[in-house]
SERO-4910 file (N, C-alpha, C, O; in steps of 0.05 Angstrom, whole numbers):
BEGIN
 pado doro    nc1    nc2    nc3   cac1   cac2   cac3    cc1    cc2    cc3    oc1    oc2    oc3
  Unk    A     16    -24      2     -3      0     -2     21     26      0     42     27     13
  Unk    A      9     45    -18     25     68    -19     13     86      0    -11     92      0
  Unk    A     32     96     20     21    118     41     28    145     30     50    154     25
  Unk    A      0    157     27      2    188     15     11    206     41     -1    201     63
  Unk    A     31    224     40     39    245     60     13    261     65     -5    267     49
  Unk    A     15    267     90     -7    285    101    -12    312     84      8    325     80
  Unk    A    -34    321     74    -34    345     61    -39    372     83    -40    395     75
  Unk    A    -42    364    110    -44    388    128    -17    391    141    -13    412    153
  Unk    A     -2    378    141     26    379    157     49    382    136     53    367    117
  Unk    A     62    404    142     88    406    129    111    397    146    122    411    164
  Unk    A    118    376    141    143    363    154    168    374    150    187    369    165
  Unk    A    173    393    127    197    404    122    197    425    144    219    435    148
  Unk    A    177    434    158    182    459    177    180    448    202    172    463    220
  Unk    A    187    419    208    194    411    233    219    400    236    229    385    219
  Unk    A    232    406    259    257    392    264    261    365    267    240    353    270
  Unk    A    278    352    267    286    325    261    284    317    291    294    331    308
  Unk    A    270    293    297    270    286    323    293    270    331    300    269    355
  Unk    A    306    257    313    333    243    317    354    262    325    369    258    345
  Unk    A    355    286    309    377    308    315    375    318    344    394    321    358
  Unk    A    344    323    352    341    333    375    353    311    398    366    319    417
  Unk    A    347    286    395    354    265    410    386    268    414    398    273    435
  Unk    A    396    265    390    429    269    392    440    290    405    458    287    422
  Unk    A    429    314    399    432    343    414    433    337    444    452    345    458
  Unk    A    411    323    456    402    324    482    427    303    492    440    310    512
  Unk    A    434    282    479    453    260    492    482    279    491    496    280    511
  Unk    A    487    293    468    514    305    472    518    328    491    540    333    501
  Unk    A    495    343    497    493    361    513    497    353    541    512    366    555
  Unk    A    485    335    550    487    317    575    514    313    579    525    322    599
  Unk    A    528    300    560    553    289    559    574    313    562    596    309    572
  Unk    A    566    337    554    581    362    556    580    371    585    600    381    596
  Unk    A    556    367    598    553    380    625    569    354    645    584    362    663
  Unk    A    564    326    639    574    309    655    589    282    635    577    261    627
  Unk    A    615    290    631    626    275    607    629    245    616    652    236    621
  Unk    A    608    230    617    608    201    626    621    186    605    637    167    609
  Unk    A    615    193    584    622    176    559    649    185    543    657    175    522
  Unk    A    661    207    556    686    214    542    706    228    564    701    227    588
  Unk    A    728    239    552    749    248    572    741    280    573    758    294    585
  Unk    A    724    291    564    719    316    563    717    327    590    702    317    607
  Unk    A    732    349    597    726    367    624    711    388    622    717    404    604
  Unk    A    689    393    637    670    418    632    690    444    639    706    444    657
  Unk    A    685    462    621    698    489    624    678    510    623    661    508    606
  Unk    A    679    535    640    659    555    641    662    572    615    644    577    599
  Unk    A    686    581    614    687    602    594    700    593    566    691    603    546
  Unk    A    718    575    564    727    568    538    709    547    524    707    524    532
  Unk    A    696    556    504    679    536    490    700    515    472    715    524    456
  Unk    A    699    486    478    714    470    464    699    463    432    680    477    424
  Unk    A    708    446    422    703    429    397    672    421    400    654    429    385
  Unk    A    669    406    422    639    394    425    621    418    430    601    418    417
  Unk    A    625    439    446    606    458    447    601    472    427    578    480    422
  Unk    A    626    479    409    616    490    378    600    476    362    586    488    345
  Unk    A    601    448    365    589    431    348    558    432    358    538    432    344
  Unk    A    559    433    384    530    436    396    512    462    388    488    462    383
  Unk    A    532    484    386    522    509    376    504    507    348    482    517    343
  Unk    A    522    492    331    514    482    305    490    467    304    473    471    287
  Unk    A    488    451    321    465    428    319    438    446    330    418    447    316
  Unk    A    440    457    349    418    475    358    408    496    339    384    503    339
  Unk    A    424    505    324    421    526    302    406    511    280    386    521    269
  Unk    A    417    485    273    403    466    257    374    459    263    357    458    246
  Unk    A    371    455    289    344    448    300    325    472    296    301    469    289
  Unk    A    335    495    301    316    515    303    308    528    274    288    542    271
  Unk    A    325    520    255    319    531    228    294    529    217    283    549    208
  Unk    A    282    503    217    255    500    208    233    516    222    212    521    211
  Unk    A    239    523    245    220    538    264    228    569    260    220    585    278
  Unk    A    240    577    241    244    608    245    219    623    245    217    640    264
  Unk    A    201    621    231    176    638    229    162    635    252    143    650    256
  Unk    A    167    616    270    152    614    296    168    625    322    158    625    344
  Unk    A    193    634    317    207    642    339    202    669    342    197    685    324
  Unk    A    203    678    373    195    705    383    220    723    380    219    747    375
  Unk    A    245    707    383    271    721    379    288    706    361    282    682    357
  Unk    A    305    716    352    323    702    332    336    678    336    343    676    359
  Unk    A    343    659    323    356    632    328    384    641    337    391    628    357
  Unk    A    401    658    329    425    666    342    425    671    371    438    660    388
  Unk    A    406    689    375    403    700    399    392    677    416    401    678    439
  Unk    A    378    661    412    368    634    427    390    621    433    393    617    457
  Unk    A    408    612    417    430    595    418    451    610    435    464    597    452
  Unk    A    454    635    431    476    653    450    465    649    480    480    643    498
  Unk    A    439    654    484    428    655    512    426    630    524    430    627    548
  Unk    A    421    608    506    421    581    522    450    572    528    455    561    549
  Unk    A    467    576    511    495    565    519    504    581    541    522    573    555
  Unk    A    492    608    547    505    623    563    492    613    594    504    619    615
  Unk    A    470    600    594    456    593    619    468    569    631    468    564    655
  Unk    A    481    551    608    494    524    616    508    523    646    500    505    662
  Unk    A    529    543    653    537    539    681    517    544    700    519    532    722
  Unk    A    497    559    696    478    559    719    463    531    719    457    519    740
  Unk    A    457    523    697    443    496    696    459    476    710    448    462    727
  Unk    A    487    472    705    506    458    714    505    460    749    504    441    765
  Unk    A    507    485    753    509    487    786    482    476    800    484    464    822
  Unk    A    458    479    786    432    473    799    434    443    801    428    432    822
  Unk    A    444    426    777    444    405    775    460    387    796    454    365    805
  Unk    A    483    401    801    506    391    821    487    390    851    485    371    867
  Unk    A    476    415    851    454    417    879    438    393    880    438    379    900
  Unk    A    423    386    856    407    364    858    416    338    864    405    320    877
  Unk    A    441    337    851    456    312    853    462    303    884    458    281    894
  Unk    A    472    331    897    480    328    925    455    324    948    458    313    970
  Unk    A    432    333    937    403    329    953    394    299    949    381    286    965
  Unk    A    403    287    925    400    258    922    415    244    945    405    227    959
  Unk    A    439    253    946    460    239    962    450    238    995    451    218   1009
  Unk    A    440    261   1003    427    268   1027    403    254   1033    399    246   1057
  Unk    A    383    248   1011    358    242   1015    357    209   1010    339    196   1021
  Unk    A    374    197    995    373    169    994    394    154   1009    417    161   1004
  Unk    A    389    133   1029    410    123   1040    421    100   1025    440     89   1035
  Unk    A    411     92   1000    423     75    980    443     85    961    454     71    945
  Unk    A    446    112    963    461    127    944    492    123    958    497    129    982
  Unk    A    512    114    941    538    107    947    555    130    942    577    128    952
  Unk    A    551    148    930    567    169    917    552    189    897    533    181    883
  Unk    A    560    213    896    549    230    876    554    219    848    538    225    831
  Unk    A    576    204    843    580    196    817    557    176    811    546    179    789
  Unk    A    548    156    828    531    141    825    502    156    816    487    146    799
  Unk    A    497    177    827    470    187    824    473    204    795    453    204    780
  Unk    A    495    216    787    497    221    760    494    203    742    478    206    724
  Unk    A    510    180    745    510    161    721    488    139    726    490    122    709
  Unk    A    472    135    741    454    114    744    426    121    752    407    105    748
  Unk    A    424    145    764    392    152    776    374    162    753    379    183    742
  Unk    A    355    147    747    332    158    727    320    184    738    314    201    722
  Unk    A    317    187    768    303    212    770    324    232    769    313    254    765
  Unk    A    346    232    770    368    255    764    370    257    734    374    279    727
  Unk    A    368    241    718    369    242    692    348    256    679    352    272    660
  Unk    A    324    251    690    296    265    683    301    294    689    293    311    674
  Unk    A    315    299    715    313    328    720    334    341    705    332    364    696
  Unk    A    357    323    702    375    338    678    361    348    653    361    371    646
  Unk    A    351    333    642    336    339    615    312    357    620    309    375    604
  Unk    A    299    356    637    278    380    644    289    405    650    275    424    643
  Unk    A    315    412    661    324    436    667    336    444    639    331    468    633
  Unk    A    348    430    622    359    438    599    328    445    578    325    465    564
  Unk    A    313    426    580    286    438    559    275    461    572    261    475    558
  Unk    A    277    467    598    261    487    615    275    516    602    261    536    597
  Unk    A    297    514    599    313    541    589    302    547    562    297    570    556
  Unk    A    299    526    544    289    530    520    258    538    518    248    552    499
  Unk    A    246    530    536    218    534    537    214    564    550    194    577    544
  Unk    A    233    574    567    232    601    572    238    619    552    230    643    554
  Unk    A    251    610    531    259    626    503    241    623    487    245    631    464
  Unk    A    214    611    495    192    612    473    197    592    450    184    593    429
  Unk    A    215    575    454    224    557    427    195    537    429    186    529    451
  Unk    A    186    533    410    164    514    403    173    486    399    195    482    388
  Unk    A    157    464    406    164    438    402    188    423    413    186    401    424
  Unk    A    213    435    409    234    424    414    233    419    446    239    396    454
  Unk    A    225    437    463    234    429    490    213    402    501    218    387    520
  Unk    A    191    401    485    174    378    493    184    353    480    180    331    491
  Unk    A    195    355    457    209    330    447    234    322    467    241    299    470
  Unk    A    245    340    478    273    334    495    260    317    521    270    296    530
  Unk    A    235    329    531    231    319    558    219    291    553    221    273    569
  Unk    A    205    290    528    193    265    523    214    240    514    207    217    514
  Unk    A    234    248    509    259    230    505    262    222    532    260    198    535
  Unk    A    267    236    552    270    225    581    249    211    590    253    191    604
  Unk    A    225    218    585    200    203    589    200    171    581    194    151    594
  Unk    A    207    174    555    211    146    540    232    129    556    227    105    556
  Unk    A    252    137    569    274    124    579    267    118    612    273     96    623
  Unk    A    256    137    624    255    133    651    225    127    662    221    117    684
  Unk    A    205    136    644    177    131    657    172    158    676    155    157    694
  Unk    A    186    179    671    181    201    686    171    225    666    185    230    647
  Unk    A    152    235    670    143    256    648    139    286    665    120    292    680
  Unk    A    159    299    659    157    327    669    154    347    645    169    344    626
  Unk    A    138    366    644    131    384    623    153    403    627    163    409    649
  Unk    A    161    415    600    184    430    602    177    456    619    193    468    634
  Unk    A    150    463    614    137    493    625    136    491    656    132    511    669
  Unk    A    140    471    665    134    471    698    155    484    708    175    486    694
  Unk    A    155    497    736    175    509    746    182    497    772    167    498    791
  Unk    A    207    486    774    214    472    792    239    487    807    257    497    794
  Unk    A    237    487    835    260    496    845    285    477    851    289    457    837
  Unk    A    303    484    871    329    474    870    338    472    894    340    493    907
  Unk    A    344    449    907    348    423    896    318    408    896    300    414    911
  Unk    A    319    388    877    294    371    873    300    344    873    322    338    863
  Unk    A    287    326    882    291    299    890    271    280    877    248    284    886
  Unk    A    272    261    861    254    241    851    267    215    857    287    208    846
  Unk    A    255    201    874    267    170    878    250    155    862    226    159    857
  Unk    A    266    134    852    254    110    834    242    123    814    253    120    792
  Unk    A    221    136    814    211    155    791    191    148    775    175    165    766
  Unk    A    188    121    767    171    109    747    141    117    752    131    111    773
  Unk    A    128    130    734     98    138    736     98    166    746     75    176    750
  Unk    A    119    181    749    114    209    762    108    225    739    119    223    717
  Unk    A     87    242    747     75    264    727     77    290    738     66    295    759
  Unk    A     90    310    724     91    337    730     78    352    709     88    351    687
  Unk    A     55    366    712     41    379    689     53    405    683     69    415    699
  Unk    A     45    418    660     57    442    653     57    466    670     77    480    672
  Unk    A     35    471    683     35    493    700     38    489    729     30    506    744
  Unk    A     51    467    739     61    461    763     81    480    774     98    488    758
  Unk    A     82    487    797     99    501    809    111    484    836     98    478    856
  Unk    A    136    481    832    149    464    856    172    480    869    189    491    854
  Unk    A    173    481    897    191    502    910    223    486    912    232    469    896
  Unk    A    233    495    934    262    484    940    258    458    955    236    454    965
  Unk    A    277    441    958    279    422    975    256    404    972    247    396    994
  Unk    A    245    396    954    219    379    953    230    353    942    247    351    925
  Unk    A    214    329    955    219    303    949    194    292    938    173    294    949
  Unk    A    197    278    915    175    262    903    184    234    898    207    229    890
  Unk    A    161    213    903    167    184    902    150    174    874    133    187    863
  Unk    A    156    153    868    146    138    847    116    140    844    102    141    863
  Unk    A    107    142    818     76    146    817     62    167    826     37    166    829
  Unk    A     77    190    832     60    214    840     53    226    817     67    225    796
  Unk    A     30    239    818     16    256    796     12    288    805     -2    292    825
  Unk    A     23    305    795     18    333    800      0    343    770     11    351    750
  Unk    A    -25    341    775    -40    344    748    -63    365    750    -67    380    768
  Unk    A    -76    362    728   -103    383    726   -127    366    736   -128    341    736
  Unk    A   -144    381    743   -172    371    754   -188    354    730   -201    333    732
  Unk    A   -181    369    707   -197    357    683   -182    369    658   -171    391    660
  Unk    A   -181    355    634   -171    360    614   -188    373    596   -205    359    583
  Unk    A   -188    402    591   -205    417    574   -186    440    560   -172    457    572
  Unk    A   -190    436    534   -176    451    514   -181    480    523   -161    495    522
  Unk    A   -203    491    530   -211    516    539   -190    530    563   -185    554    566
  Unk    A   -181    511    577   -165    515    596   -134    523    592   -120    528    611
  Unk    A   -125    524    565   -103    533    555    -92    554    563   -106    573    560
  Unk    A    -71    558    573    -57    588    583    -65    591    611    -54    609    624
  Unk    A    -85    575    625    -89    578    653    -74    561    669    -61    542    660
  Unk    A    -75    569    698    -56    551    714    -76    529    724    -96    533    738
  Unk    A    -67    504    715    -83    481    716    -74    462    739    -90    446    748
  Unk    A    -46    463    748    -31    444    758    -28    455    787    -32    479    792
  Unk    A    -19    437    810    -17    447    834     10    464    838     28    463    822
  Unk    A     12    479    864     36    492    876     44    474    897     27    466    913
  Unk    A     70    468    899     83    454    920    105    472    930    125    478    919
  Unk    A     95    478    958    116    495    969    145    483    979    150    459    976
  Unk    A    161    498    990    188    488    999    184    463   1020    164    461   1034
  Unk    A    203    446   1020    213    424   1039    185    407   1042    177    402   1065
  Unk    A    173    398   1022    147    382   1020    161    356   1007    178    355    990
  Unk    A    147    334   1025    155    309   1016    127    290   1004    109    283   1019
  Unk    A    128    284    979    103    268    971    110    240    968    131    234    957
  Unk    A     95    224    977    103    194    975     88    182    958     69    193    947
  Unk    A     95    156    952     85    141    926     60    134    925     46    125    943
  Unk    A     52    142    897     24    136    891      5    161    894    -18    160    884
  Unk    A     13    183    905     -5    203    911     -9    223    886      8    228    869
  Unk    A    -37    234    888    -47    248    867    -57    276    875    -76    281    889
  Unk    A    -41    295    863    -49    320    876    -56    338    849    -40    344    832
  Unk    A    -82    346    850    -94    360    826   -105    387    828   -117    392    849
  Unk    A   -103    405    810   -118    427    808   -101    454    807    -82    454    823
  Unk    A   -103    473    795    -92    499    796    -90    513    820    -69    524    828
  Unk    A   -113    512    834   -113    525    860   -105    511    885   -110    520    907
  Unk    A    -92    488    882    -87    472    902    -58    477    907    -40    474    891
  Unk    A    -55    485    933    -27    489    944    -20    474    968    -32    475    990
  Unk    A      0    460    964     10    444    990     32    459   1006     52    465    994
  Unk    A     28    467   1032     42    489   1045     70    475   1052     74    451   1052
  Unk    A     86    495   1056    113    484   1062    115    466   1087     99    465   1107
  Unk    A    138    449   1082    144    429   1108    121    408   1109    119    395   1130
  Unk    A    104    402   1089     86    383   1092     97    357   1085    119    355   1074
  Unk    A     80    337   1092     83    309   1085     57    296   1074     37    293   1088
  Unk    A     59    289   1047     36    277   1037     41    246   1036     59    237   1022
  Unk    A     23    228   1051     31    201   1052     23    186   1023     14    196   1003
  Unk    A     29    162   1027     24    146    997     -2    143    995    -18    141   1014
  Unk    A    -10    143    967    -35    138    957    -56    157    966    -80    150    968
  Unk    A    -48    182    970    -66    205    979    -76    218    953    -61    222    935
  Unk    A   -103    226    951   -116    239    930   -128    265    940   -148    265    956
  Unk    A   -115    290    929   -118    313    940   -129    332    918   -119    332    896
  Unk    A   -146    346    923   -157    369    906   -162    396    920   -173    416    910
  Unk    A   -152    393    945   -155    417    961   -129    423    973   -112    406    976
  Unk    A   -125    452    983   -101    460    989    -99    451   1021   -119    450   1035
  Unk    A    -76    447   1030    -68    440   1055    -45    458   1071    -23    461   1061
  Unk    A    -51    470   1094    -34    488   1107     -5    480   1107      1    457   1098
  Unk    A     15    496   1115     43    489   1122     42    469   1145     26    469   1163
  Unk    A     60    454   1141     69    435   1167     46    411   1171     43    401   1193
  Unk    A     31    404   1148      9    387   1148     22    358   1143     42    353   1129
  Unk    A      7    339   1157     16    309   1154    -12    299   1140    -33    299   1153
  Unk    A    -12    291   1116    -40    280   1101    -30    252   1092     -9    246   1080
  Unk    A    -51    235   1102    -47    207   1096    -75    193   1089    -97    201   1096
  Unk    A    -72    173   1075    -95    157   1065    -97    134   1088    -75    123   1094
  Unk    A   -119    126   1102   -117    104   1120   -140     82   1108   -163     88   1102
  Unk    A   -130     60   1107   -145     41   1101   -142     14   1119   -122      9   1133
  Unk    A   -163     -1   1118   -162    -24   1137   -148    -51   1121   -157    -61   1100
  Unk    A   -129    -59   1134   -112    -84   1126   -122   -108   1143   -120   -106   1168
  Unk    A   -132   -128   1133   -143   -153   1156   -123   -172   1147   -117   -177   1123
  Unk    A   -115   -183   1168    -95   -205   1168   -107   -232   1186   -109   -231   1210
  Unk    A   -115   -253   1172   -128   -274   1184   -108   -298   1185    -88   -296   1170
  Unk    A   -110   -320   1200   -102   -343   1198   -115   -364   1174   -136   -375   1179
  Unk    A   -105   -367   1154   -113   -383   1132   -126   -408   1140   -147   -416   1130
  Unk    A   -111   -420   1161   -126   -446   1168   -152   -449   1182   -163   -470   1186
  Unk    A   -163   -420   1189   -184   -415   1206   -207   -409   1183   -230   -406   1190
  Unk    A   -200   -406   1159   -221   -397   1140   -235   -424   1125   -224   -439   1110
  Unk    A   -259   -424   1133   -279   -445   1122   -283   -442   1092   -283   -462   1077
  Unk    A   -286   -421   1083   -293   -414   1052   -267   -403   1040   -250   -390   1052
  Unk    A   -267   -411   1014   -244   -403    997   -251   -376    987   -273   -371    977
  Unk    A   -229   -357    990   -230   -329    984   -223   -326    953   -201   -332    945
  Unk    A   -242   -317    938   -240   -313    906   -235   -287    902   -253   -270    901
  Unk    A   -207   -280    900   -196   -256    892   -201   -252    860   -187   -266    845
  Unk    A   -218   -235    849   -218   -229    820   -203   -207    815   -208   -186    825
  Unk    A   -180   -210    796   -163   -189    790   -166   -178    761   -152   -159    753
***
């Protein structure tokens, strides 16, 4: 069967997803040269950084008519922010070390932890999002989503340091605001109360203040929902209302333990 190209989408005006993925990998290797002998420098751009300048320019070229500032200005500004991104990521990695008793060293966090990888990719994509670059930031974060199961929208505002443990199933929506020293565990959703196109441009996702811990499986929804600073949200909590600072919120369920030998009838669990 011969497939006809779409008449509504001009794919020549879209950047290459493969090139964006390669750019992301090489940029991370610039920050943390795990796969090479490169040493990070703040002032002197080496051959790798020069190549990344050219790659980002190539990525932006099909989007020229959609950019609010020129591609050269975006490239210049973005690479000027790399030292700041690097410092934030080192702070994140140190926070991982302090938060996870299983972490044996900052090197292990950087090279092996999916939560740290997802945060790294988010911080890179967020800078491009702040420059109003379309499409590219989302492709970058979805690259990390595919690898880690952690879905962080590049438009979210996340403080520093930030910690995601295990990470699988974590969702952070576009208008989420997260403060400093926040810890999030697997399966946490920071989402909207409803998915409606007419809500575009409005704050739909919660605000998490400083020093909050959100344990596994919790779901916090709504643009007006604020979790006050220094609060602890227990596992499997469903929240659509704000809670004041210093709160402890938990879901209480009954767990029944019986001696199997005393049961006269077979319990039929249907899954």
